[in-house]
C-alpha positions in Angstrom: -0.1 0.2 -0.3 1.5 3.5 -0.5 2.4 5.2 2.3 2.3 9.2 3.0 -0.4 10.9 4.6 -3.9 11.2 3.8 -4.9 13.9 1.6 -8.1 14.9 -1.4 -11.6 14.1 -1.2 -13.3 11.2 -0.3 -16.7 10.2 -0.2 -17.8 6.8 2.3 -20.5 4.5 1.5 -24.1 5.0 2.3 -25.3 4.6 6.3 -25.9 0.9 7.0 -28.7 1.4 9.1 -30.4 3.9 7.1 -30.1 2.0 3.9 -31.1 -1.4 5.9 -34.9 0.9 7.3 -35.0 2.7 3.6 -35.6 -0.9 1.5 -37.3 -2.3 4.5 -40.0 1.0 4.4 -40.3 1.7 0.9 -41.5 -2.4 0.7 -43.9 -1.4 3.4 -45.0 1.8 1.6 -47.7 1.8 -1.6 -45.9 2.8 -5.1 -42.4 3.8 -5.9 -39.5 4.5 -3.6 -36.4 5.8 -4.6 -33.1 5.7 -3.2 -29.1 6.9 -4.0 -26.4 6.0 -1.8 -27.8 2.7 -0.8 -24.7 0.9 1.0 -24.4 -2.6 -1.9 -22.0 -4.4 0.9 -23.6 -8.4 2.2 -25.7 -7.2 5.1 -27.7 -4.6 3.2 -28.3 -7.1 -0.1 -29.8 -9.4 2.8 -32.1 -6.8 3.7 -33.3 -6.8 0.0 -33.2 -10.5 -0.8 -35.9 -10.4 2.6 -38.1 -8.2 1.1 -38.2 -9.4 -2.6 -39.2 -12.8 -1.1 -42.4 -11.2 0.9 -43.3 -9.7 -2.2 -42.2 -5.9 -2.7 -40.3 -5.3 -6.3 -36.5 -4.1 -5.6 -34.1 -3.2 -8.4 -31.3 -1.0 -8.9 -30.3 0.5 -11.7 -28.0 1.3 -14.1 -27.4 4.7 -12.3 -27.0 3.3 -8.6 -30.2 4.2 -7.8 -32.4 1.7 -6.8 -36.4 1.6 -6.9 -38.6 0.3 -4.2 -42.1 -1.1 -5.0 -43.9 -1.8 -2.1 -46.8 -3.7 -0.7 -48.2 -1.7 1.6 -48.0 -2.1 5.4 -50.4 -5.3 6.1 -49.5 -6.3 2.5 -46.4 -8.9 3.4 -46.6 -12.6 1.8 -45.5 -15.7 3.0 -42.2 -16.0 2.0 -41.2 -19.4 0.0 -38.3 -20.8 1.4 -35.8 -19.5 4.4 -34.6 -16.0 4.6 -30.9 -15.9 4.7 -29.8 -13.4 6.7 -25.7 -13.6 6.1 -23.9 -11.9 8.9 -26.4 -9.3 9.6 -27.6 -9.4 13.1 -29.5 -6.0 12.0 -31.4 -7.4 9.0 -32.8 -9.7 11.7 -34.2 -8.3 14.4 -35.7 -5.5 12.3 -37.6 -8.1 9.9 -38.4 -10.3 12.9 -40.2 -7.1 14.0 -41.9 -6.3 10.7 -43.2 -10.2 10.3 -44.4 -10.8 13.8 -48.0 -8.1 13.5 -48.3 -10.0 10.0 -50.1 -13.6 10.1 -47.2 -15.3 8.1 -44.6 -17.6 9.1 -40.8 -16.9 8.1 -37.7 -18.9 8.7 -34.2 -17.4 9.5 -30.7 -18.0 8.9 -27.2 -17.2 8.8 -23.4 -17.8 8.7 -22.2 -19.1 11.8 -20.6 -15.8 13.6 -24.7 -14.7 13.1 -26.1 -17.7 14.5 -24.2 -17.4 18.1 -25.8 -13.9 18.5 -28.5 -13.9 20.8 -31.8 -12.8 19.4 -33.7 -13.5 23.2 -33.6 -9.5 23.3 -36.1 -9.0 20.4 -38.0 -12.3 20.6 -39.2 -11.6 24.3 -40.9 -8.1 23.5 -42.4 -9.7 20.1 -43.7 -12.8 21.9 -45.8 -10.0 23.9 -47.4 -8.4 21.2 -48.6 -12.5 20.1 -45.8 -13.4 17.6 -44.3 -17.1 18.5 -40.9 -18.2 18.2 -39.2 -21.8 17.5 -35.3 -20.6 18.0 -32.2 -23.0 18.3 -31.2 -23.6 22.0 -29.9 -20.2 23.4 -32.7 -18.5 21.7 -30.0 -17.8 18.5 -30.7 -18.6 14.7 -32.0 -20.7 12.1 -35.2 -19.9 13.9 -39.0 -19.9 12.4 -41.4 -17.5 13.7 -45.4 -17.2 13.3 -46.6 -13.5 12.8 -49.8 -12.7 14.6 -52.6 -10.7 13.0 -54.0 -8.9 14.4 -51.2 -8.4 17.1 -50.8 -6.7 20.3 -50.4 -3.0 21.0 -47.4 -3.2 24.1 -45.7 -0.5 26.4 -41.7 -2.4 26.8 -39.1 -0.9 28.5 -35.9 -1.4 27.3 -34.1 -3.4 29.5 -30.8 -3.2 27.6 -29.9 0.3 25.9 -30.5 -1.3 22.1 -31.7 0.8 19.2 -32.0 -3.1 17.1 -34.7 -4.1 19.7 -36.3 -0.7 20.0 -36.5 -0.6 16.2 -38.1 -3.8 16.1 -40.8 -3.3 18.7 -41.7 0.3 16.8 -41.5 -1.7 13.0 -44.2 -4.5 14.4 -46.0 -1.3 16.3 -46.6 -0.4 11.9 -49.4 -3.4 11.6 -50.6 -2.9 15.2 -53.8 -1.9 15.6 -53.4 0.9 18.3 -50.4 2.6 20.3 -47.0 0.9 20.6 -45.1 2.1 23.0 -40.8 1.8 24.0 -39.8 3.4 27.0 -35.7 4.1 26.2 -34.3 4.7 30.2 -30.8 4.6 27.5 -30.6 6.7 24.3 -30.1 5.0 21.1 -29.8 6.1 17.7 -33.1 7.1 16.3 -32.7 6.7 12.1 -35.7 4.5 13.0 -37.9 6.8 14.6 -36.3 9.6 12.5 -37.4 7.7 9.0 -40.7 6.3 9.8 -42.4 10.1 10.3 -40.3 10.9 7.0 -42.6 8.0 5.4 -45.4 9.6 7.4 -46.2 6.7 9.9 -47.8 8.7 13.4 -44.3 8.6 15.3 -44.4 10.9 19.0 -40.7 11.1 21.0 -41.3 12.5 24.4 -38.2 13.3 26.7 -39.3 12.5 30.9 -37.5 12.1 33.6 -34.6 11.0 31.5 -36.4 8.5 29.4 -37.3 8.5 26.1 -40.8 7.8 25.8 -41.5 7.0 21.9 -45.2 6.7 20.6 -46.1 4.8 17.4 -49.9 4.3 15.7 -50.4 1.0 14.2 -52.2 0.5 11.1 -50.3 3.1 9.3 -50.0 4.0 5.7 -46.6 4.7 4.3 -46.0 7.2 1.6 -43.5 6.2 -1.0 -40.6 8.9 -0.7 -37.3 9.8 -2.8 -34.2 9.5 -0.2 -30.2 10.2 -0.6 -29.0 8.0 2.0 -25.6 10.0 4.2 -22.1 8.3 4.5 -22.0 6.2 7.3 -20.2 7.7 10.4 -18.9 4.4 11.3 -17.1 3.8 7.6 -15.9 7.5 8.0 -14.6 6.7 11.3 -11.3 4.8 10.2 -10.7 7.3 8.1 -11.2 10.4 10.3 -8.8 8.5 12.7 -6.0 8.0 10.1 -6.1 11.7 9.0 -5.5 12.2 12.9 -3.1 10.0 13.2 -0.7 10.4 9.7 1.4 13.2 10.2 0.4 15.7 7.2 -3.0 14.3 6.3 -5.3 16.7 5.4 -8.5 15.0 4.5 -12.2 15.8 3.5 -15.0 13.1 4.2 -17.8 14.6 1.9 -21.6 13.9 2.8 -21.1 12.4 6.2 -24.3 11.5 8.1 -24.2 13.5 11.8 -26.7 12.4 13.6 -26.7 13.2 16.8 -27.2 9.0 18.5 -24.2 8.3 15.8 -21.5 10.7 16.2 -20.0 10.3 19.4 -17.0 9.0 18.1 -16.0 12.8 16.7 -17.0 14.4 19.9 -14.4 12.5 22.0 -11.8 12.5 19.1 -12.1 16.7 20.3 -11.7 16.0 23.9 -8.6 14.2 22.8 -7.4 17.1 20.8 -8.2 16.0 17.1 -8.7 18.8 14.0 -12.1 18.2 12.5 -14.2 20.7 10.9 -17.7 20.3 9.7 -18.2 22.4 6.5 -21.1 22.7 4.1 -23.5 21.3 7.6 -27.1 20.4 5.6 -30.0 18.5 6.6 -31.2 15.1 4.1 -33.5 13.0 4.6 -34.4 14.3 8.1 -30.8 13.7 8.7 -27.8 16.0 9.9 -24.9 16.2 7.2 -22.0 17.8 6.9 -18.4 17.3 5.2 -15.4 16.7 7.4 -12.1 18.2 6.9 -9.8 16.0 9.2 -5.8 17.2 9.5 -3.3 15.9 11.3 -3.2 16.6 15.3 -1.6 15.1 18.3 -3.9 13.5 20.4 -4.0 12.9 24.5 -5.5 10.2 26.6 -8.8 10.7 28.5 -11.6 9.2 30.4 -14.0 8.0 28.0 -17.6 8.8 29.5 -19.7 6.1 29.6 -22.5 7.8 28.5 -21.5 8.3 25.5 -21.3 4.6 24.6 -24.5 3.7 22.8 -23.6 7.0 20.0 -20.4 5.4 19.2 -20.9 1.6 19.9 -19.4 -0.1 16.6 -16.2 3.2 16.9 -14.7 2.3 19.8 -12.5 -0.6 17.9 -10.9 2.2 15.5 -11.1 4.4 18.6 -8.5 2.4 20.5 -6.5 2.4 18.0 -6.4 6.7 18.2 -5.9 5.9 22.0 -2.7 3.8 21.3 -1.0 6.9 19.6 -1.9 9.1 22.1 -0.2 11.2 24.5 -0.9 9.5 28.5 -3.4 7.0 29.4 -7.3 6.3 27.8 -9.8 4.4 30.1 -12.9 3.2 28.7 -15.6 1.7 30.5 -19.4 1.0 30.6 -18.6 -1.3 27.4 -20.2 -5.0 28.0 -22.1 -4.7 25.0 -19.1 -5.1 23.0 -18.2 -8.3 23.9 -21.3 -9.7 22.5 -21.3 -8.1 18.9 -19.7 -10.0 15.8 -17.2 -10.9 17.6 -16.2 -10.1 21.5 -14.3 -7.1 20.8 -13.1 -5.7 24.0 -11.2 -9.2 24.2 -10.3 -9.6 20.3 -9.1 -5.2 20.0 -6.5 -5.7 23.3 -5.4 -9.1 21.8 -4.7 -7.4 18.3 -3.9 -4.2 20.0 -1.3 -5.9 22.3 0.1 -7.6 19.2 1.3 -4.8 16.9 2.9 -3.2 20.3 0.6 -1.4 22.4 -0.1 -1.3 26.2 -3.0 -2.6 26.9 -5.0 -3.7 30.4 -8.6 -5.1 30.0 -11.0 -4.5 32.1 -15.0 -6.2 32.9 -15.9 -3.4 30.8 -13.7 -1.6 28.7 -9.9 -1.8 28.0 -7.2 1.1 29.9 -4.3 2.1 26.9 -1.1 3.3 27.8 -0.4 5.6 24.1 3.1 5.9 22.9 2.7 9.7 22.9 2.4 9.4 18.9 5.6 7.0 18.2 5.1 4.2 15.5 3.5 1.1 17.3 6.6 -1.6 16.9 4.8 -4.7 17.6 5.0 -8.2 15.7 2.0 -8.2 14.0 3.3 -8.0 11.1 4.8 -11.5 11.4 2.0 -13.1 13.9 -1.5 -12.1 12.6 -4.0 -10.6 14.1 -6.7 -12.6 14.7 -10.1 -11.1 13.3 -12.8 -13.4 14.4 -14.4 -13.0 11.1 -15.1 -9.5 12.3 -15.2 -6.1 10.2 -14.4 -3.5 12.2 -11.8 -5.4 14.2 -10.0 -6.4 10.7 -10.8 -2.2 9.3 -9.6 -0.7 13.0 -6.0 -2.4 12.6 -5.8 -1.7 8.8 -5.6 2.1 10.5 -3.0 0.8 13.2 -0.9 -1.2 10.5 -0.3 2.4 8.9 0.8 4.0 12.8 2.9 1.1 12.6 6.8 0.8 12.1 6.5 -2.4 10.2 2.7 -2.9 9.2 0.1 -4.8 10.4 -1.0 -8.2 9.3 -4.6 -10.0 9.9 -6.1 -13.3 9.9 -8.4 -12.7 7.0 -9.8 -9.1 5.7 -12.6 -10.7 3.5 -15.5 -10.0 6.6 -14.6 -6.1 5.2 -16.9 -7.1 2.4 -20.0 -7.6 4.8 -20.1 -3.5 5.9 -17.2 -1.5 3.4 -16.3 -3.1 0.2 -14.4 0.0 -0.9 -12.7 0.3 2.1 -8.9 -1.1 1.0 -9.6 1.2 -2.9 -10.6 4.4 -0.6 -7.4 4.1 1.9 -5.0 4.1 -1.3 -7.1 6.3 -3.5 -6.6 8.7 0.0 -3.2 7.9 0.9 -2.0 9.1 -3.2 -3.8 12.1 -4.0 
């Protein structure tokens, strides 16, 4: 890979969360929804295939615009075979919600990694609404579910902060008579609420005693939309950290979604001393968007406020890389959720960074990282391959660590990157050649 600073202008792929939801809601609106900037990774394509299997017509046109002709809320058809979710936990949990209030059955299968992930957290509220489930031991895939028509509206308090569980219940509420209520003790990413409103659903959010109370009126009629998907902040994160760490970098990342429930990493990096400027701020489809200009800056270690964790849960692996190059110590806590992602990201990143030469201590709910003060990492990760556990974010985070190390970092597999960010390596080369 060419060496040197990151310069010029790049555009990262569309936001994965918004891409999933635009396909699902477009498939439930009557008429044609048109989507530009859709992330065309394997996870999102699994959602598209599932919606097609349930009756929606979804086509990618030659210019990259996706055309979706929906079946209407309540119009989902019985899929002929099992829905193969690949590696996508988001697709699985959100589709379980959609199907829960339709009078159809569906089987869900996934790859080995997805088949280890817990589905009990969505099975619980959807069962209260009337859906029934036959899951594998431990509440995992393969799984068979039967929706309930009419489903029962519930008031559900989230026991664990999870945008996917919240979204599953709200999506089930779309075809449920009456008002479905979700109470969030800790706010999580709100793409579902913004997009449901954008498609015309009757949804209200109020804050009461520090909690968010989200109410959704069922038997909604969704109106087709023309959408532009903003760039994924989780994908931009790798380039923000790389440009911050590598001397001489001055990089503009265009069209990045800055939803406040997702932009925690930028706030934390700024607290550490990063130079990140927002240009051309605007709103696209109810979501705040800007171009980010990132210049190299020395970082200082901090104690990361655990309250910010839900707004950057996917960005911690690359934040750990930034912390490894900072001056002083960075302490992270409250990250138990990272142990049940595509891999146990706390122990996987602790092992990977130690191999790359960082000074890391693992705790029950986070990492303590003693930075190099900007000196390149000097570990043995170029000789001994880092174990990614088939987790795309670990693979990409360690690729960035490789840029900031003397001898580079080798990983056991880059294949998982295709699930979320197929153009990652090509974009990195573009930014380092300009």
